[in-house]
KEDRENDREN-734275 format. One record per atom (N, C-alpha, C): residue in one letter; x, y negated, z negated. Coordinates in steps of 0.2 Angstrom, whole numbers, padded with zeros to 4 digits, always signed. Layout:
<pts>
AXYZ;...
</pts>
This chain:
<pts>
M+0004+0006+0000;M+0000+0000+0000;M+0004-0006+0000;S+0002-0012+0003;S+0005-0018+0003;S+0004-0022-0004;F+0009-0024-0007;F+0008-0027-0014;F+0014-0032-0014;D+0012-0039-0015;D+0017-0044-0017;D+0023-0044-0011;G+0021-0043-0005;G+0025-0044+0001;G+0029-0038+0002;R+0028-0032-0002;R+0032-0026-0001;R+0027-0020+0000;F+0030-0015+0003;F+0026-0009+0004;F+0028-0003-0002;Y+0023-0001-0005;Y+0023+0004-0010;Y+0019+0010-0009;C+0022+0016-0011;C+0018+0022-0011;C+0020+0027-0017;A+0016+0032-0018;A+0017+0036-0024;A+0019+0043-0021;T+0024+0046-0024;T+0026+0053-0022;T+0024+0057-0028;T+0026+0064-0028;T+0024+0068-0034;T+0028+0066-0040;R+0033+0062-0039;R+0037+0060-0045;R+0038+0053-0047;A+0037+0049-0042;A+0038+0042-0043;A+0034+0037-0039;V+0034+0031-0041;V+0031+0025-0036;V+0037+0023-0032;M+0037+0023-0026;M+0042+0021-0022;M+0041+0014-0018;V+0046+0011-0016;V+0046+0005-0013;V+0050+0005-0007;V+0048+0002-0001;V+0052+0002+0005;V+0057-0004+0004;E+0064-0002+0004;E+0069-0007+0004;E+0071-0009+0011;T+0072-0016+0012;T+0074-0018+0018;T+0081-0021+0017;G+0086-0020+0021;G+0093-0022+0021;G+0094-0027+0026;A+0100-0027+0029;A+0102-0032+0034;A+0098-0029+0040;D+0098-0033+0045;D+0094-0032+0052;D+0097-0025+0055;D+0103-0024+0054;D+0106-0017+0057;D+0105-0011+0053;Q+0103-0012+0047;Q+0102-0007+0042;Q+0095-0004+0042;P+0095+0003+0042;P+0088+0006+0042;P+0084+0005+0035;L+0078+0005+0036;L+0074+0005+0030;L+0075+0011+0025;R+0074+0010+0019;R+0075+0016+0015;R+0070+0016+0009;L+0068+0022+0006;L+0064+0022+0000;L+0068+0022-0006;A+0066+0018-0011;A+0069+0017-0017;A+0064+0018-0023;I+0066+0021-0028;I+0061+0022-0034;I+0060+0015-0037;A+0053+0013-0037;A+0051+0007-0041;A+0049+0009-0048;A+0047+0015-0049;A+0045+0017-0056;A+0044+0025-0056;R+0046+0028-0061;R+0045+0035-0062;R+0038+0037-0065;L+0035+0042-0062;L+0028+0044-0065;L+0029+0047-0072;A+0024+0046-0076;A+0024+0049-0083;A+0025+0057-0083;R+0022+0060-0078;R+0022+0067-0077;R+0022+0069-0069;P+0026+0074-0067;P+0025+0076-0060;P+0018+0078-0058;L+0017+0076-0052;L+0010+0078-0050;L+0010+0085-0047;S+0005+0088-0047;S+0004+0095-0044;S+0006+0095-0036;R+0010+0099-0034;R+0011+0099-0027;R+0006+0103-0023;M+0001+0106-0026;M-0005+0109-0023;M-0010+0104-0021;M-0009+0098-0022;M-0014+0093-0020;M-0020+0093-0024;M-0020+0096-0030;M-0026+0096-0034;M-0027+0089-0038;D-0021+0086-0040;D-0021+0080-0043;D-0020+0075-0038;T-0022+0069-0040;T-0021+0063-0035;T-0019+0057-0039;V-0015+0053-0036;V-0014+0046-0038;V-0015+0041-0033;H-0017+0035-0035;H-0019+0030-0031;H-0016+0023-0033;L-0013+0019-0029;L-0010+0013-0031;L-0015+0008-0029;V-0017+0003-0033;V-0021-0002-0031;V-0019-0009-0034;D-0021-0014-0031;D-0019-0021-0033;D-0024-0023-0038;N-0023-0023-0044;N-0028-0025-0049;N-0027-0032-0051;D-0030-0037-0047;D-0029-0044-0049;D-0022-0046-0050;G-0018-0044-0045;G-0011-0046-0045;G-0006-0042-0049;E-0008-0036-0052;E-0004-0031-0055;E-0005-0025-0051;L+0001-0022-0050;L+0001-0015-0047;L-0001-0010-0052;T-0006-0006-0050;T-0009-0002-0055;T-0009+0005-0052;L-0008+0010-0056;L-0008+0017-0053;L-0014+0021-0057;V-0019+0024-0053;V-0024+0028-0056;V-0022+0035-0055;D-0022+0039-0060;D-0020+0046-0060;D-0026+0050-0061;R-0028+0055-0057;R-0033+0059-0057;R-0031+0066-0058;R-0033+0069-0064;R-0031+0076-0065;R-0037+0080-0063;R-0037+0084-0058;R-0043+0087-0056;R-0045+0093-0060;L-0041+0097-0063;L-0043+0103-0067;L-0047+0101-0073;D-0044+0096-0077;D-0048+0094-0083;D-0052+0088-0082;R-0052+0085-0076;R-0056+0079-0074;R-0054+0073-0079;R-0048+0072-0079;R-0045+0067-0083;R-0043+0061-0079;Y-0044+0055-0081;Y-0042+0049-0077;Y-0037+0045-0082;E-0031+0043-0079;E-0027+0039-0083;E-0025+0033-0079;V-0024+0027-0082;V-0022+0021-0078;V-0016+0019-0081;Y-0012+0016-0077;Y-0005+0014-0078;Y-0004+0007-0075;R-0001+0003-0078;R+0002-0003-0075;R+0009-0002-0073;V+0011-0003-0066;V+0017-0002-0064;V+0022-0008-0066;D+0026-0007-0071;D+0031-0012-0073;D+0037-0011-0068;L+0037-0016-0063;L+0042-0016-0058;L+0049-0018-0061;D+0049-0022-0066;D+0056-0024-0069;D+0059-0019-0073;A+0055-0015-0077;A+0057-0010-0081;A+0057-0003-0078;M+0055-0003-0072;M+0054+0003-0067;M+0051+0009-0071;K+0045+0007-0074;K+0042+0013-0077;K+0034+0011-0077;L+0030+0016-0079;L+0023+0016-0079;L+0021+0014-0087;V+0017+0010-0088;V+0014+0008-0094;V+0007+0010-0095;P+0005+0014-0099;P-0002+0016-0100;P-0006+0010-0102;V-0012+0009-0099;V-0017+0004-0101;V-0023+0008-0102;R-0027+0004-0106;R-0034+0008-0108;R-0039+0007-0103;G-0039+0002-0099;G-0044+0000-0094;G-0041-0003-0088;L-0046-0006-0084;L-0044-0009-0078;L-0044-0017-0078;G-0044-0020-0084;G-0044-0027-0085;G-0051-0030-0083;G-0056-0026-0084;G-0063-0028-0082;G-0065-0027-0075;R-0060-0024-0071;R-0062-0023-0064;R-0064-0015-0063;A-0066-0014-0057;A-0068-0007-0055;A-0064-0004-0049;V-0063+0002-0049;V-0060+0005-0044;V-0064+0010-0040;F-0064+0010-0034;F-0068+0015-0029;F-0062+0019-0027;T-0063+0026-0027;T-0057+0030-0025;T-0060+0036-0021;G-0056+0038-0016;G-0058+0043-0012;G-0051+0048-0011;W-0051+0052-0006;W-0046+0056-0005;W-0039+0052-0003;E-0040+0048+0002;E-0034+0044+0004;E-0033+0037+0002;R-0039+0034+0000;R-0038+0027-0002;R-0042+0025-0009;A-0040+0019-0011;A-0043+0017-0017;A-0044+0009-0016;L-0049+0006-0019;L-0050-0001-0019;L-0052-0004-0026;C-0049-0009-0028;C-0050-0012-0034;C-0054-0018-0033;V-0060-0019-0036;V-0064-0025-0035;V-0067-0028-0042;S-0069-0034-0042;S-0071-0037-0048;S-0079-0037-0048;P-0081-0034-0054;P-0089-0034-0055;P-0092-0041-0055;S-0088-0047-0056;S-0090-0053-0055;S-0093-0055-0048;V-0089-0052-0043;V-0091-0053-0036;V-0097-0048-0035;F-0097-0042-0038;F-0102-0037-0037;F-0105-0035-0043;P-0110-0039-0045;P-0113-0038-0052;P-0116-0031-0053;S-0118-0027-0048;S-0121-0021-0050;S-0115-0016-0052;L-0109-0017-0052;L-0104-0013-0054;L-0102-0014-0062;S-0100-0009-0065;S-0098-0009-0072;S-0090-0010-0072;A-0088-0014-0077;A-0081-0016-0078;A-0077-0010-0081;D-0071-0009-0079;D-0067-0004-0082;D-0070+0003-0080;T-0072+0004-0074;T-0075+0010-0072;T-0072+0012-0065;I-0071+0019-0064;I-0069+0022-0058;I-0075+0025-0055;Y-0076+0023-0049;Y-0082+0026-0045;Y-0079+0031-0040;L-0081+0037-0040;L-0078+0042-0035;L-0082+0043-0029;G-0078+0044-0023;G-0082+0045-0017;G-0085+0051-0016;F-0089+0052-0011;F-0092+0058-0009;F-0088+0063-0004;D-0082+0062-0004;D-0078+0066+0001;D-0077+0073-0002;S-0078+0078+0001;S-0078+0085-0002;S-0071+0087-0004;L-0066+0083-0001;L-0059+0085-0002;L-0057+0083-0009;L-0059+0077-0012;L-0057+0074-0018;L-0062+0076-0023;T-0068+0075-0022;T-0073+0076-0027;T-0079+0081-0025;G-0081+0085-0029;G-0087+0089-0028;G-0093+0085-0029;Y-0098+0087-0026;Y-0105+0084-0027;Y-0107+0084-0034;T-0104+0089-0038;T-0106+0089-0045;T-0102+0085-0050;D-0096+0083-0047;D-0092+0079-0052;D-0096+0072-0054;D-0095+0071-0060;D-0098+0065-0063;D-0095+0058-0060;S-0099+0054-0059;S-0096+0047-0057;S-0102+0042-0058;P-0101+0036-0060;P-0094+0033-0062;P-0092+0036-0069;I-0085+0034-0069;I-0082+0036-0076;I-0080+0029-0079;H-0082+0029-0085;H-0081+0023-0089;H-0075+0024-0093;L-0070+0020-0092;L-0063+0021-0095;L-0063+0019-0102;M-0067+0014-0104;M-0066+0011-0111;M-0069+0016-0116;D-0075+0019-0115;D-0078+0024-0120;D-0077+0031-0118;G-0074+0033-0112;G-0073+0040-0110;G-0080+0043-0107;T-0085+0039-0106;T-0091+0042-0104;T-0092+0042-0096;S-0096+0046-0094;S-0097+0047-0086;S-0105+0048-0085;E-0107+0047-0079;E-0114+0047-0077;E-0114+0053-0072;S-0120+0057-0072;S-0120+0062-0067;S-0122+0059-0061;R-0120+0062-0056;R-0122+0060-0049;R-0129+0060-0047;R-0131+0055-0043;R-0138+0055-0041;R-0138+0058-0034;F-0137+0065-0034;F-0136+0068-0027;F-0139+0075-0028;N-0143+0077-0022;N-0145+0084-0022;N-0143+0086-0015;Y-0143+0093-0014;Y-0140+0095-0007;Y-0145+0094-0002;D-0151+0092-0003;D-0156+0091+0002;D-0155+0084+0005;M-0151+0080+0002;M-0150+0073+0004;M-0145+0073+0010;T-0147+0069+0015;T-0143+0068+0021;T-0138+0062+0020;I-0132+0064+0021;I-0127+0058+0021;I-0124+0058+0028;C-0126+0052+0032;C-0123+0051+0038;C-0117+0047+0039;R-0112+0050+0043;R-0106+0047+0044;R-0105+0043+0050;P-0102+0037+0051;P-0098+0034+0045;P-0103+0030+0041;C-0101+0030+0035;C-0105+0027+0029;C-0102+0019+0029;G-0104+0015+0033;G-0101+0008+0033;G-0106+0004+0037;V-0105-0003+0036;V-0109-0008+0039;V-0106-0010+0046;Q-0109-0010+0051;Q-0107-0013+0057;Q-0109-0020+0058;K-0105-0024+0062;K-0107-0031+0063;K-0114-0031+0067;S-0115-0026+0071;S-0121-0026+0075;S-0127-0025+0071;D-0126-0021+0065;D-0132-0019+0061;D-0134-0026+0057;M-0129-0030+0055;M-0130-0036+0051;M-0134-0041+0056;M-0132-0041+0062;M-0135-0046+0067;M-0142-0044+0068;A-0143-0038+0069;A-0150-0035+0070;A-0155-0037+0065;Q-0152-0037+0058;Q-0156-0038+0053;Q-0158-0046+0052;R-0154-0050+0055;R-0155-0057+0055;R-0160-0059+0060;G-0160-0055+0065;G-0164-0055+0071;G-0169-0061+0072;
</pts>
């Protein structure tokens, strides 16, 4: 992900940053911070980096015990610092991406909450979502197998123009 003018990614052991050198030097990956624990190489666990209102934040999802932990990436100390919540923000997470948003912009969202996507690779339809980090509670999904989910699940500009009609 792009953060503060640099590119970051997470591996099974660290948050990495792309280092740029002189014009004739190739780009290289350098460790920005070590993970608190190594991730599963079986892709059962996932981590997502998000820009949390100007702080690089890592959301760690342990699939087996369905635990979620949040860390602030301390780039100066090159380590992850556990944090209790998301600073009042909410994170939407899927298999490949995550997005951090403010409930003040989207009032129907709850602060310090992780919302799981409906992608079958990351979350089962029976996984609870949203997950409220401050009190550790979650809500059951409002989904049944008779529901139809049409893809892509997005808003097209033409849809908005037709509604204004």
